[in-house]
N, C-alpha and C positions, 0 to 999 in steps of 0.2 A: 387541482387543475391550476396554474397561474393564468392570470390574464394579462393584458396590456396596461389594463388599469392599476393591478399591483404593482407592475415594473414600474409606473410612472409614480406610484405613491412611494415605493423604495427609493427612488432616486431622487424626486422633488420634494417629498414631505406632504404632498396635497392629494386629497382622496378625490378621484373623479367618480362622481354617483351617476353623470348622464351618459357615458359611454357604453356601447354595447360591450359585451365580455370580451370578445374578440380572445378567445383562449388560445395559450400556446403549449404546442403539442411537445416541445422538447427544447433542451438548451443545447448548443454545441459550439465547439471551438475549431472542428475540422470541418470545412465546407463538404468534404466527401460524405460527413453523416446526416447532414442536413436532410428534411422530408418537409411534406407540406405544413405549414404553420409554424416551422421552426424558428427559435429565435438564435441568432448567430453572432456570437460575440467576438470581433476582431480583434486579436491580440499581436502585438509584436515580440518575438522571441529570438532566442540566439541565433536560431538557425532559420526562423523562415516568418514572414510578417502576414498574418491573416487580412490585413486590409486588402492586400492583392487579390484576396479571393472571394471578396465580396459578392461579385457580380456572379461567380459560380455557385456560391450560396444561394442567391436568388434563383439562378436557374433550376436550381435542384429543388426549391419550392419553399425556402427561407420566407417569412413574410415580416421578420421583425429582425433588424439589425441593430447592433451597440458597436459604436467605433470610435476610436480617438481622435479628437478633433485636430491634433496635430499632424495625424498619419492619414487620414482619410482624405481622398482626391474628389472634390465634390462634381469635377467637371466628368469624371468618369463614373461616378456613383448615381448623380442626379438623373442622368437620361435612362440608367438601367431600372429606376424605379419608376419612371412614367409619371403619372398622375398620382403617385404615391405621396406620403407623408416625411417632411423633413422636419425634424424637432431637435433644436439646438439647447442643450441643457448644461453646455460647458459653463455658463455663468450662476446656475443653480443647483449646482450638484452637491447636495448636503442632507443625505438621507435622515429623514426622521424632522427636518426642520423647514417648515413650510417659508416659500419666498412667494409673496403673492405677486411679484413682478413677472413671473413666469406663468404664462396663460396655457392653458390644457389645450391640445390640439383638436380643435373643432372645426368643420368635420374632419373624423380621421378616416383617412383612404389607404388601404394597403396596397403595397409593402411600406412599412414604416422603418425610417432611419433615426435613429438617436446618437447625436455626437455628445460627447461629455470629456471632461479633461483628460480622463484614464479609464480605457474602457476594463482593464483587469479588476481596479478598484470599483468600478460598476458592477460587474458581475459579484464582487464579494459582497457590495451592501445589497444587492437583492437576493443573495443567499442568506444574509444575517438577517433580513428583515421577514424572509421566510421561514427560517428557523425560530423567530420569535412568535411566530403563529401556533406554535406546537408547545405545549405544556411539559411533554413528555422529557426526560432527562437522559443527556449524552454522557455516552463513555468514550474517552478519546484513548487511542492507544498510540505509542511511539516507541522508538527503539532502533537501533543500528540493523539488527537482524530478527525476524521473527513477527514483524507486525502483522502481515496479512492472515497466517494461520493463527495469530492470538486471537485477531478479529473475528473470524470464523469461530474459534471455540467459545469465545466469550457470547457472540451472538447465539449460538447452539444452546448454552446454558440460560440465558436470560429469556429466550422464547418458550422454556418451560412453564414459565409464568405469565410473560407480557407479550405485547404485540411489540414485536421487535423488528426494526428497520437495521440494514447495514449498509456501508458504503460499499459498492461493487469494485471487482478488479484493483488497478493501483491508483483508485482516485483518493489520492492523499495529500495532492500538493496545493498550492496556494491557488491553482486552477482546478484541479480535480476535486477537492474536498467541496468546495462551493457547488460544481457540477452535480455531486451526490446527494447534497441537501437539497436541491432544487428537484431530484428525481423522487422526492417523497410525497407520498400520497396517503390518504386515509388519514387515521389519528395514532400513530405510533406511539407507544407508552415508554418505549426506550431506544436510541439511537447509537449506533456502535460505530465509530468513525475512526479510520486510519489517518495518522497524523506524520507526515514526510517533511524533510526540510534539506535546504541545500546550505543555508546561512543562518546565522542568528536572526532572531527577530521573526523568522516565518512561523514557527509554532505559535508563538505569541499571539499574531495574527489570525491563525486558524481557531485558536482558544476564543477569540475575542469574537468570532463570527457564531461559533457553534455551542458556547458557552457548556463546557462539560463539568459535570458534577462529580463523575470519577475519572481518573486517570490512571492509566496502565504506564509503565516503561519497563520495557523487556530486558535493555542491556545498553551498553556502550561500547563500540567497538571501532575500527580505522575507517568503516563506509563513510566516504566524503572527506578524509583526511586530506585529500588533496586539495579541498577549497578553504576547510576549517584551520588546517595546519597543525592541530593537536586535538589529543584527547579531550583534554581540559577545555577546550572550546567546544567538542562536540557534546561534551557532558552537560554544559552551560547551556546550548541550544534545546536540548531534551528537557532540560529542567523547567522550561518555558511552561511546558503543560502542567506539572503540579503547582507551579506558580500562581496559575490562573484559577486554580480550584477554590470552592467557598470554604468556608470554616466548616460547614457541615457535611462537606464532600469527603470524598475517600482517594488516597494516593496509593495505590496498588504496586509496590516497587520490589523488584528481583534483590532480594538481600544478598545474593551469593555474589553480586557484582557492587564491590566496593564503591563505585562512582554512584551507581543508581541509589544504594544503601544512603548515601550522602546527602541526596536530595531530599529527605526527610526535614532538614532544617530549612527546605526551601519552599515549604509549603505551609499554609493555614491550615488545611484539611487534616483529617485522621489517616494515620499511616498503617498499612497493613504490608508485612513482608512475606515474599515465599521464597522458597528455594529447596536445597538439599540438606542444609544445615538445620540441626533441631533449634537454633536460636531464632529462627524465622516462626512466625505467626502460623503459617501453611508450609508444611513440608512434606516431603517422600522420602521412603527408605527402601532398600532391597529391589532398587529399579532392575527389571529384566526385559530385556529386547526378545520381542517374538519375531523376528524379520517382519516379513509383509503380512503378517498376523496383527501388528501392534506392539504396544508394551504393556507390562504390568507391574505395580507397586503397592506400597502400602501409603496410604494417605493420612496425614495427621494433622491434627488442629488442636492447639492447648492442651488441655487435660482429657479431651474426648477419646473415646475409644477409637482406636485407628482403622481405617477402612482398606480391604484388598480390592484394588480398582484394577480392570482391564479395559484398554480404550484402544480405538482403531489407528491413533496417530503412530506414525513411523520413525523409528529411530528412539534413542534412548534419550536424545537432547530434547526430546518432544516433552519429557515430564514437566519442564518448565512452561510450557505452553498451558498443559494441563492445569496446574498448579494457579496461574494466573487466572484461568476460566474459574477454577473453583474459589479463588479468593474474592472476585467480583460478585460472585454467586452468595457468598457469605455476607460481603457488604450489603448487597440488596435484601438480606435475611431470606433468602431462598433456603429451603429444607435440603438435607443431605441428599433424599430420594431425588429431587429435582436437578441438583448439580451433577450428580453421578449419571442420570439419565442424559442430561445435556451433553457431557462430556462423552458419552458413549453413542451419540446420534450425530457425532460432528458429521457434517457436510459441506459440500459447496468448494470454492476454488482453493483447496489446498495445493502448497506450492510443490510439493514431492509427491508424485503420484508414479505408480508402475502400470505400465502398459503393455502389450504384446508386441513384439519387434521382429525384427527379420531373422528369417530362417529358425524361427522356434527360440529365440532368445526373449528375454524380459529386459525391458527398458526401465528403468529409473528416472524419470523425468523432473529434474530439478533446475530447470535452464532460465527460471525467470529472474534471477540475479545471483551473485556470488560475493562471498568475503572469505576470509582465511577462516575464519570460526565456522559459517555456514558450510563450506567445503569440508573441512575435518569432520564435522558433525555428519556430513552425508557420506563420507568415507567409512565413518564408524559404523552406519546402517549397512554399507555395502558388507562389512568385515563379518556381520552377523548371518548372512545369506549362504544358502547353500548353491553349489554351482561354481563355473570358473568366473572368478571378478575381474571384471574391466571397466576402467573410470576413463573418461572422456573429458578432459578438463582444459577449458578454455581460459584466455586472459581475465583477471580480475583486475578492474579498472576503479578509479578514483581513490588509490590508496597512498598517494602522496609519497613522502618519506618511508613509509613502509610498505612499499610496492616490493622490493627485493626479498626482504625478511619474509613477508606473508606468503610470497609463492615458496620460498625455501621451505617454509615450516608445513606447508600442503604437499609438497614434493617428500618430505620427511614420513607423512604419515603414509601416502601412499605407497611407498616402498613396502610398508609393512601390511599392507592390506591387498595390493592388487597383484593380479596374475599377469595382467596386460594394463599397460598405461599408455594413453596416447594423449598428446597435447596439442591445441590449435591455438596459434597465434604467437607473437614475437614473445610477449611478455611469459606468456605458459612455458616457454622452452625452459625458464629457470625451474620450473615444477619437474619437468623431466630430469634435468641435469641433478637437480636434488635427488631425487629418487635413485638416480645411478650411484651417486656417491653415498646413498644410507643403504646400498646393497642390493637394489632391484637388477637384474642383470640388463646388458644394454640390448640384447635381442629383444627384450620384453618390452623396451619402451620407443614409442614411435612419434617422430615429431611432424605435425602437419601446418602447413602455411595457412590453410584457409578451409572451408566447412566443405567444398567440393571434395578435397583430397580426403578428408577425413570420412565422408560417406563412402567412398569408393574403398578405403582401406578396411572399414568396418565390414562391407558386404563382401568382403574378401574373407575376412577371420571369423565372422559369428557363425556360431555353432547352437543347437537346441541345448537349453538350460544354461547358457550363458546368463550372468547378471551384469546390465551393463549402465553404470552412473553416468549422465551427462549434466554437465553444471559448466557456468559461465556467466560473467556479468552481462546485464542486459543489452549493453552495445554490442556484445558479440552475437546476439540472437541464434543461440543454440538450439532453439525450437525448430529451425529448419532442418537440423540435423535429425531429429526425433521425427518431423513429418516424412523424411524422404525414407526412414527405417520401419515406418509404421505404414506406408501407404502401400505397400505391396503384400 
């Protein structure tokens, strides 16, 4: 567990030997998550400013605050901390380099407010300092889709031999990954971290903080195309992970994706390719979907005897995830027995799960996010199942100039799979229109403007045995539809 002395050393470069421990129970960037002895980092974002919630964080029990000197309001915050300590590190913010002009806060009285030139950078510096306290190796995972489930599979494989830590939930951003690292306790031998990005340079920074030895790139697709403008720039951003790997590390690359395969030229590390083509180092053949029972396939590696594998991941597209996990296991010199056991014991926050739904239906909850590729993969899974097939598809966001084409492609596949198609949102209307043009009878397509309308229509039509796929971009919050249909 970190202490304020650790935070001081990470930010100022000075060790504090005389201070009492003053342990930190948790780090948070949302004041509503603060509890007793939390450290609240006030961040200024596009939608909100954490500096406005410092007093709320203190009221909820936070005893340590890190704020940006440009955005904090001393007249508001100083009265809230009373006789607490105000520390100005704005002139000495340089982790790892001591500045003797900055004096330690003696005596230290709680609560403590530390102001720096950049509160996000301060959070990252603390996380980087904490990561360097651990000798365990980091596996970084990035890609346009499939990062989270790949993280879960890789962690399951590595945990067969090593004490393994994995980032939780969607802690994969410039804020989330540092928070994930600061959750580490004990002495993990392997750390599996998901790395997301919105722009160039962000994964490079995450790699500087986490120091990965193995990097996995799942694919390059149009997610975030609205920001980065081209698939080439998305590939450039994802390649920052493999560029950061050391020469004795491993780049685990999806060899079926030409943009990912090309990243071999960007890394000093050794490369291992995985995919469905026999030209890869690890590949699969005769992939068979078993519906809600998982998938099975033949697993190949070089000239070794192939293995017949059955795993609980849903949908034939999940074979790439399994192959990535196997490749990491091989890079870590695990036995095939350990690798297969890890693949078969996958648990945790898998994105697509089947849950009992309204009126005896089954809901395929894949609501965390959506892109054209992941939506088509989910429809492919729906196609494998018995029962009436209903797809509830909401807007796919951040597709840039690929927006219309992406929705058209999903609609074309939906027409081949669905008995009933329900769309939610203005963009998703294109999915429904495309499905009708592709041959799905218009009376089987329903257009909903919002989630409430969608919930009411589903309650009217759902029957026992129905298989219902629900999917949409994060901003559409389609998990609210799942909650409404599972609460009764």
